[in-house]
C-alpha positions as YAML, in Angstrom:
chain: A
units: angstrom
residues:
- id: 1
  name: MET
  ca: [-14.70, -36.04, -6.80]
- id: 2
  name: HIS
  ca: [-13.58, -36.60, -10.38]
- id: 3
  name: GLU
  ca: [-13.74, -40.38, -10.15]
- id: 4
  name: GLY
  ca: [-16.95, -40.04, -8.13]
- id: 5
  name: GLY
  ca: [-18.53, -38.45, -11.19]
- id: 6
  name: HIS
  ca: [-17.61, -41.53, -13.22]
- id: 7
  name: ALA
  ca: [-19.13, -43.71, -10.51]
- id: 8
  name: VAL
  ca: [-22.42, -41.77, -10.59]
- id: 9
  name: HIS
  ca: [-22.41, -42.15, -14.38]
- id: 10
  name: ASN
  ca: [-22.08, -45.92, -14.02]
- id: 11
  name: PHE
  ca: [-24.96, -46.11, -11.55]
- id: 12
  name: LEU
  ca: [-27.21, -44.05, -13.80]
- id: 13
  name: THR
  ca: [-26.55, -46.23, -16.85]
- id: 14
  name: LYS
  ca: [-26.42, -49.67, -15.20]
- id: 15
  name: ASP
  ca: [-29.92, -50.67, -16.37]
- id: 16
  name: LEU
  ca: [-29.51, -49.76, -20.02]
- id: 17
  name: PRO
  ca: [-30.26, -52.83, -22.18]
- id: 18
  name: LEU
  ca: [-27.00, -53.04, -24.17]
- id: 19
  name: GLY
  ca: [-23.41, -52.90, -22.97]
- id: 20
  name: ASP
  ca: [-22.48, -50.43, -25.71]
- id: 21
  name: PHE
  ca: [-25.09, -48.01, -24.40]
- id: 22
  name: LYS
  ca: [-23.12, -47.86, -21.15]
- id: 23
  name: ASN
  ca: [-19.89, -46.75, -22.83]
- id: 24
  name: PRO
  ca: [-20.26, -43.15, -23.98]
- id: 25
  name: PRO
  ca: [-17.41, -41.31, -25.72]
- id: 26
  name: MET
  ca: [-14.90, -39.41, -23.64]
- id: 27
  name: GLU
  ca: [-16.58, -36.06, -24.36]
- id: 28
  name: VAL
  ca: [-19.48, -37.40, -22.30]
- id: 29
  name: ALA
  ca: [-17.62, -39.58, -19.79]
- id: 30
  name: GLU
  ca: [-15.37, -36.69, -18.77]
- id: 31
  name: LEU
  ca: [-18.36, -34.35, -18.62]
- id: 32
  name: ALA
  ca: [-19.69, -36.54, -15.80]
- id: 33
  name: SER
  ca: [-16.46, -36.41, -13.82]
- id: 34
  name: MET
  ca: [-15.46, -32.79, -14.40]
- id: 35
  name: SER
  ca: [-18.96, -31.57, -13.61]
- id: 36
  name: MET
  ca: [-18.87, -33.45, -10.31]
- id: 37
  name: GLU
  ca: [-15.69, -31.61, -9.34]
- id: 38
  name: LEU
  ca: [-17.53, -28.31, -9.63]
- id: 39
  name: LEU
  ca: [-20.94, -29.38, -8.37]
- id: 40
  name: SER
  ca: [-19.35, -30.68, -5.18]
- id: 41
  name: MET
  ca: [-17.53, -27.45, -4.35]
- id: 42
  name: ASP
  ca: [-20.32, -26.24, -2.06]
- id: 43
  name: HIS
  ca: [-19.50, -29.19, 0.22]
- id: 44
  name: TRP
  ca: [-15.72, -29.06, 0.21]
- id: 45
  name: ASP
  ca: [-15.83, -27.72, 3.75]
- id: 46
  name: ILE
  ca: [-16.13, -31.39, 4.78]
- id: 47
  name: PHE
  ca: [-12.58, -31.89, 3.57]
- id: 48
  name: PHE
  ca: [-11.34, -28.37, 4.37]
- id: 49
  name: PRO
  ca: [-12.82, -27.24, 7.70]
- id: 50
  name: ASN
  ca: [-10.34, -24.36, 7.81]
- id: 51
  name: GLU
  ca: [-11.80, -21.41, 5.88]
- id: 52
  name: SER
  ca: [-8.50, -20.28, 4.38]
- id: 53
  name: ASP
  ca: [-7.70, -23.82, 3.21]
- id: 54
  name: LEU
  ca: [-11.17, -24.10, 1.67]
- id: 55
  name: LYS
  ca: [-10.79, -20.85, -0.23]
- id: 56
  name: ARG
  ca: [-7.33, -21.85, -1.42]
- id: 57
  name: ALA
  ca: [-8.60, -25.22, -2.68]
- id: 58
  name: LYS
  ca: [-11.47, -23.61, -4.60]
- id: 59
  name: ARG
  ca: [-9.25, -20.90, -6.02]
- id: 60
  name: GLU
  ca: [-6.58, -23.36, -7.13]
- id: 61
  name: HIS
  ca: [-9.17, -25.59, -8.80]
- id: 62
  name: LEU
  ca: [-10.65, -22.75, -10.83]
- id: 63
  name: GLU
  ca: [-7.21, -21.44, -11.73]
- id: 64
  name: ASP
  ca: [-6.26, -24.93, -12.87]
- id: 65
  name: ILE
  ca: [-9.27, -25.00, -15.20]
- id: 66
  name: ILE
  ca: [-8.13, -21.74, -16.79]
- id: 67
  name: GLU
  ca: [-4.58, -23.07, -17.18]
- id: 68
  name: THR
  ca: [-5.64, -26.48, -18.46]
- id: 69
  name: LEU
  ca: [-7.60, -25.35, -21.51]
- id: 70
  name: PRO
  ca: [-4.62, -23.84, -23.41]
- id: 71
  name: TRP
  ca: [-2.48, -26.82, -22.36]
- id: 72
  name: VAL
  ca: [-5.06, -29.20, -23.86]
- id: 73
  name: ALA
  ca: [-4.93, -27.24, -27.11]
- id: 74
  name: THR
  ca: [-1.12, -27.37, -27.08]
- id: 75
  name: ILE
  ca: [-0.93, -31.12, -26.54]
- id: 76
  name: ASP
  ca: [-3.64, -31.81, -29.11]
- id: 77
  name: LYS
  ca: [-1.91, -29.81, -31.82]
- id: 78
  name: PHE
  ca: [1.50, -31.26, -30.96]
- id: 79
  name: GLN
  ca: [0.40, -34.88, -31.08]
- id: 80
  name: HIS
  ca: [-1.30, -34.33, -34.42]
- id: 81
  name: TRP
  ca: [2.02, -33.03, -35.74]
- id: 82
  name: ILE
  ca: [3.92, -35.97, -34.25]
- id: 83
  name: TYR
  ca: [1.76, -38.70, -35.76]
- id: 84
  name: GLU
  ca: [1.31, -36.94, -39.08]
- id: 85
  name: ASN
  ca: [5.10, -36.65, -39.42]
- id: 86
  name: PRO
  ca: [6.39, -40.09, -38.39]
- id: 87
  name: THR
  ca: [9.85, -39.59, -39.93]
- id: 88
  name: HIS
  ca: [10.62, -36.36, -38.06]
- id: 89
  name: SER
  ca: [13.95, -35.94, -36.31]
- id: 90
  name: THR
  ca: [14.61, -35.11, -32.66]
- id: 91
  name: SER
  ca: [15.54, -31.60, -33.75]
- id: 92
  name: ASP
  ca: [12.31, -31.24, -35.76]
- id: 93
  name: ARG
  ca: [10.30, -32.36, -32.76]
- id: 94
  name: LYS
  ca: [11.99, -29.90, -30.44]
- id: 95
  name: THR
  ca: [11.51, -27.01, -32.86]
- id: 96
  name: ASN
  ca: [7.87, -27.76, -33.54]
- id: 97
  name: TRP
  ca: [7.07, -28.28, -29.86]
- id: 98
  name: ASN
  ca: [8.44, -24.85, -29.02]
- id: 99
  name: ASN
  ca: [6.58, -23.24, -31.92]
- id: 100
  name: ILE
  ca: [3.28, -24.83, -30.89]
- id: 101
  name: TYR
  ca: [3.83, -24.16, -27.19]
- id: 102
  name: ARG
  ca: [4.46, -20.49, -27.95]
- id: 103
  name: GLN
  ca: [1.08, -20.20, -29.68]
- id: 104
  name: PHE
  ca: [-0.85, -21.11, -26.53]
- id: 105
  name: ALA
  ca: [1.46, -20.26, -23.62]
- id: 106
  name: ASP
  ca: [1.41, -17.08, -21.59]
- id: 107
  name: PRO
  ca: [3.87, -14.34, -22.64]
- id: 108
  name: VAL
  ca: [5.09, -13.50, -19.13]
- id: 109
  name: THR
  ca: [6.81, -16.68, -17.87]
- id: 110
  name: ASP
  ca: [10.59, -16.27, -17.87]
- id: 111
  name: TRP
  ca: [12.25, -19.46, -19.14]
- id: 112
  name: SER
  ca: [15.78, -18.09, -18.85]
- id: 113
  name: GLY
  ca: [18.16, -20.92, -17.99]
- id: 114
  name: LEU
  ca: [15.34, -23.47, -18.30]
- id: 115
  name: GLN
  ca: [15.22, -24.01, -22.06]
- id: 116
  name: GLU
  ca: [16.02, -27.71, -21.82]
- id: 117
  name: GLY
  ca: [13.09, -28.21, -19.45]
- id: 118
  name: LYS
  ca: [10.84, -26.29, -21.80]
- id: 119
  name: ASP
  ca: [12.02, -28.36, -24.77]
- id: 120
  name: TYR
  ca: [10.78, -31.55, -23.13]
- id: 121
  name: LEU
  ca: [7.80, -30.23, -21.20]
- id: 122
  name: TRP
  ca: [5.45, -32.26, -23.39]
- id: 123
  name: GLN
  ca: [6.80, -35.51, -21.93]
- id: 124
  name: LYS
  ca: [4.79, -35.04, -18.74]
- id: 125
  name: GLN
  ca: [1.61, -35.79, -20.70]
- id: 126
  name: LEU
  ca: [1.28, -39.56, -20.78]
- id: 127
  name: HIS
  ca: [-1.54, -39.40, -23.33]
- id: 128
  name: LEU
  ca: [1.03, -38.75, -26.04]
- id: 129
  name: TYR
  ca: [2.49, -42.20, -25.40]
- id: 130
  name: GLU
  ca: [-0.43, -44.30, -24.21]
- id: 131
  name: VAL
  ca: [-3.56, -42.99, -25.93]
- id: 132
  name: PRO
  ca: [-2.77, -41.01, -29.10]
- id: 133
  name: PHE
  ca: [-5.39, -38.42, -30.09]
- id: 134
  name: TYR
  ca: [-7.14, -38.70, -26.74]
- id: 135
  name: TYR
  ca: [-6.81, -35.39, -24.92]
- id: 136
  name: ILE
  ca: [-8.83, -32.71, -26.68]
- id: 137
  name: GLU
  ca: [-11.90, -34.38, -25.14]
- id: 138
  name: TYR
  ca: [-10.84, -33.01, -21.75]
- id: 139
  name: GLY
  ca: [-11.09, -29.48, -23.10]
- id: 140
  name: MET
  ca: [-14.51, -30.14, -24.60]
- id: 141
  name: ALA
  ca: [-15.79, -31.77, -21.41]
- id: 142
  name: GLN
  ca: [-14.30, -29.03, -19.24]
- id: 143
  name: LEU
  ca: [-16.28, -26.38, -21.07]
- id: 144
  name: GLY
  ca: [-19.38, -28.53, -20.71]
- id: 145
  name: ALA
  ca: [-18.73, -28.95, -16.99]
- id: 146
  name: ILE
  ca: [-18.48, -25.18, -16.53]
- id: 147
  name: ALA
  ca: [-21.85, -24.81, -18.26]
- id: 148
  name: VAL
  ca: [-23.38, -27.50, -16.02]
- id: 149
  name: TRP
  ca: [-22.01, -25.71, -12.98]
- id: 150
  name: ARG
  ca: [-23.35, -22.37, -14.20]
- id: 151
  name: ASN
  ca: [-26.82, -23.92, -14.52]
- id: 152
  name: PHE
  ca: [-26.45, -25.31, -11.01]
- id: 153
  name: ARG
  ca: [-25.52, -21.87, -9.69]
- id: 154
  name: LYS
  ca: [-28.66, -20.40, -11.25]
- id: 155
  name: ASP
  ca: [-31.00, -23.18, -10.04]
- id: 156
  name: LYS
  ca: [-29.59, -26.09, -8.04]
- id: 157
  name: GLN
  ca: [-32.48, -28.48, -8.60]
- id: 158
  name: LYS
  ca: [-32.75, -27.77, -12.31]
- id: 159
  name: GLY
  ca: [-28.96, -27.94, -12.70]
- id: 160
  name: LEU
  ca: [-28.76, -31.36, -11.05]
- id: 161
  name: GLU
  ca: [-31.71, -32.64, -13.06]
- id: 162
  name: GLY
  ca: [-29.94, -31.64, -16.26]
- id: 163
  name: TYR
  ca: [-26.75, -33.37, -15.12]
- id: 164
  name: ARG
  ca: [-28.64, -36.58, -14.32]
- id: 165
  name: ASN
  ca: [-30.72, -36.44, -17.51]
- id: 166
  name: ALA
  ca: [-27.58, -36.27, -19.63]
- id: 167
  name: LEU
  ca: [-25.76, -39.05, -17.81]
- id: 168
  name: LYS
  ca: [-28.76, -41.41, -17.87]
- id: 169
  name: LEU
  ca: [-28.63, -41.42, -21.67]
- id: 170
  name: GLY
  ca: [-25.32, -43.26, -21.69]
- id: 171
  name: TYR
  ca: [-24.50, -43.49, -25.39]
- id: 172
  name: MET
  ca: [-28.07, -43.71, -26.68]
- id: 173
  name: ARG
  ca: [-27.90, -40.24, -28.24]
- id: 174
  name: THR
  ca: [-25.32, -38.16, -30.09]
- id: 175
  name: ILE
  ca: [-22.88, -36.05, -28.10]
- id: 176
  name: PRO
  ca: [-24.68, -32.74, -28.90]
- id: 177
  name: GLU
  ca: [-27.99, -34.31, -27.88]
- id: 178
  name: ILE
  ca: [-26.54, -35.53, -24.58]
- id: 179
  name: TYR
  ca: [-25.17, -32.07, -23.85]
- id: 180
  name: LYS
  ca: [-28.55, -30.59, -24.73]
- id: 181
  name: ALA
  ca: [-30.20, -32.96, -22.24]
- id: 182
  name: ALA
  ca: [-27.97, -31.38, -19.59]
- id: 183
  name: GLY
  ca: [-29.24, -27.95, -20.63]
- id: 184
  name: ILE
  ca: [-25.88, -26.95, -22.14]
- id: 185
  name: GLN
  ca: [-24.34, -26.58, -25.58]
- id: 186
  name: PHE
  ca: [-21.73, -28.63, -27.41]
- id: 187
  name: ASN
  ca: [-20.33, -25.38, -28.71]
- id: 188
  name: PHE
  ca: [-16.75, -24.16, -29.13]
- id: 189
  name: SER
  ca: [-17.31, -20.74, -30.64]
- id: 190
  name: ARG
  ca: [-15.20, -17.87, -29.40]
- id: 191
  name: SER
  ca: [-18.25, -16.08, -27.99]
- id: 192
  name: TYR
  ca: [-19.51, -19.12, -26.05]
- id: 193
  name: ILE
  ca: [-16.08, -19.92, -24.58]
- id: 194
  name: LYS
  ca: [-15.71, -16.28, -23.51]
- id: 195
  name: GLU
  ca: [-19.14, -16.42, -21.88]
- id: 196
  name: LEU
  ca: [-18.16, -19.49, -19.86]
- id: 197
  name: MET
  ca: [-14.77, -18.13, -18.86]
- id: 198
  name: ASP
  ca: [-16.34, -14.84, -17.77]
- id: 199
  name: PHE
  ca: [-18.48, -16.94, -15.44]
- id: 200
  name: VAL
  ca: [-15.41, -18.72, -14.06]
- id: 201
  name: ARG
  ca: [-13.70, -15.38, -13.53]
- id: 202
  name: LYS
  ca: [-16.75, -14.09, -11.66]
- id: 203
  name: GLU
  ca: [-16.79, -17.16, -9.39]
- id: 204
  name: LEU
  ca: [-13.06, -16.87, -8.81]
- id: 205
  name: ASN
  ca: [-13.35, -13.24, -7.82]
- id: 206
  name: ALA
  ca: [-16.14, -14.10, -5.38]
- id: 207
  name: ILE
  ca: [-14.01, -16.52, -3.37]
...
């Protein structure tokens, strides 16, 4: 479903006159894919005919969204530290990773006997190696996708129209303007994030 969102994006922008118009920034590209994950949930019964499996898949997806946002913040802050301190030692890196991880991690996980694994947990994120400074966009797009989904829940036709209107713009407008075309905000205030996460919690509880 994620890659399907990228495919829909490509179809909707294929007739734009310039190649650069067809290559929006990641905050927009990932909005297309992450929104598709959520918009398609009403039809996941095609893949999960068993009701309990369907509910589990939906629940796990929404839980993953909740877990991913603080992880995105952790990786973003850590990679900024890494590249802004190119002469740091292995010990410095380990110390700073744990300090940053502690800021965003839950306070209930027991890491007793697993400290070494925790010290190197960041290595599972390939973006740190392959595409420096590309990861925070996932958090931005994820919030946008939740807002697109919320619009869809309120009015399916209007929600889909907003999704299509945003994607059709490619990169012919600024990121906030593209989000606005979808009927959502490019907004990361505490109040707006809480509003979106309250919606996710409501949907999760309804499963």
